[in-house]
Structure formats: C-alpha cells, structure tokens
C-alpha positions as CSV (number, residue, x, y, z in Angstrom):
1,M,123.5,188.3,110.9
2,D,126.1,189.7,113.1
3,E,124.9,191.8,116.4
4,Q,125.3,195.2,116.1
5,K,126.5,197.4,119.2
6,P,126.4,201.0,120.2
7,T,129.0,203.2,119.0
8,T,128.9,205.5,122.3
9,P,128.4,204.3,125.6
10,P,125.0,205.2,127.8
11,N,125.2,207.8,129.6
12,P,125.7,207.1,133.2
13,A,123.0,206.9,135.7
14,H,124.6,209.1,138.6
15,Q,126.3,212.0,137.2
16,P,130.2,212.6,139.0
17,G,130.3,215.2,141.4
18,T,126.7,215.2,142.3
19,S,126.2,214.9,146.4
20,K,124.0,213.1,148.7
21,G,121.3,215.3,150.7
22,E,122.5,214.0,153.8
23,E,126.3,214.6,153.1
24,K,125.1,218.5,152.0
25,V,123.2,218.5,155.9
26,K,126.5,217.0,157.2
27,E,128.1,220.1,155.8
28,E,126.1,223.0,155.4
29,G,123.7,221.8,158.4
30,K,120.3,221.4,158.4
31,D,117.7,224.1,156.1
32,P,117.0,227.5,158.4
33,G,113.2,226.6,160.0
34,R,113.9,222.6,160.9
35,R,115.5,221.0,164.0
36,E,116.1,217.9,165.6
37,A,113.3,216.9,168.2
38,G,115.0,213.5,169.6
39,S,114.3,210.2,168.9
40,T,111.2,208.2,168.4
41,G,110.0,204.4,169.1
42,Q,112.5,201.1,169.5
43,A,114.8,202.0,166.3
44,K,114.8,205.4,167.7
45,R,114.4,207.1,164.6
46,P,115.2,210.9,164.3
47,T,112.1,213.4,164.2
48,G,112.5,216.5,164.4
49,K,110.1,220.0,164.2
50,S,109.8,222.7,161.8
51,T,108.8,226.5,162.1
52,G,107.0,229.0,159.9
53,R,110.9,229.4,157.9
54,D,110.4,226.0,156.9
55,S,107.2,226.9,154.9
56,T,108.5,230.1,153.5
57,G,111.2,232.5,153.1
58,I,109.0,235.4,152.7
59,N,107.6,237.3,156.2
60,A,108.6,233.8,158.0
61,S,106.7,235.2,161.2
62,K,103.6,235.5,159.7
63,E,103.4,231.3,159.4
64,E,103.7,231.1,162.9
65,P,100.6,230.2,165.3
66,Q,99.1,233.1,166.9
67,D,98.9,231.4,170.6
68,P,102.8,230.3,171.1
69,E,101.3,226.5,172.7
70,S,99.6,226.0,169.7
71,P,101.9,223.3,167.2
72,H,103.3,224.7,164.1
73,M,101.2,223.0,161.1
74,P,103.0,223.9,157.5
75,A,101.0,225.1,154.9
76,P,100.7,222.1,152.2
C-alpha cells in the first residue's frame, strides 16, 4: 500500500513579519509606567519598577500609593 502524502504543506508555526517582544522594546521603547532600576545578583539580571500607569491607563494617578514613600504594588 502506498503512503499518502498531504496535498498541501502544513501552516508554519511562525507567521512571517511577526516581531519578537524584545525587538519591539528596542524600536518603540518601554511601555508607559515602566522603567529600569539597575540589576540584581551575580548574573546581573535587569530589574525594573512600575507605576500606576502600568496597571491602568484610566485615572492612573488614583492607582499610585497615598504615601510617596510606600512601594507601588500593582493590581492583580
């Protein structure tokens, strides 16, 4: 019995023209409300901070801590 071959090739897993997330950051910059904060550990992994703007684009100032000395804890 002859083995049947598909008549059309399968769709590719990666669509041409779709860029990687790290490429977008290099081209457009970080999202509003995010910033770099140095690095940590022996591996020097980058760390970052976020503001209320990272959590929401609507009334972002309401998402900031009441006390400026308090850390920002993003909404889940």
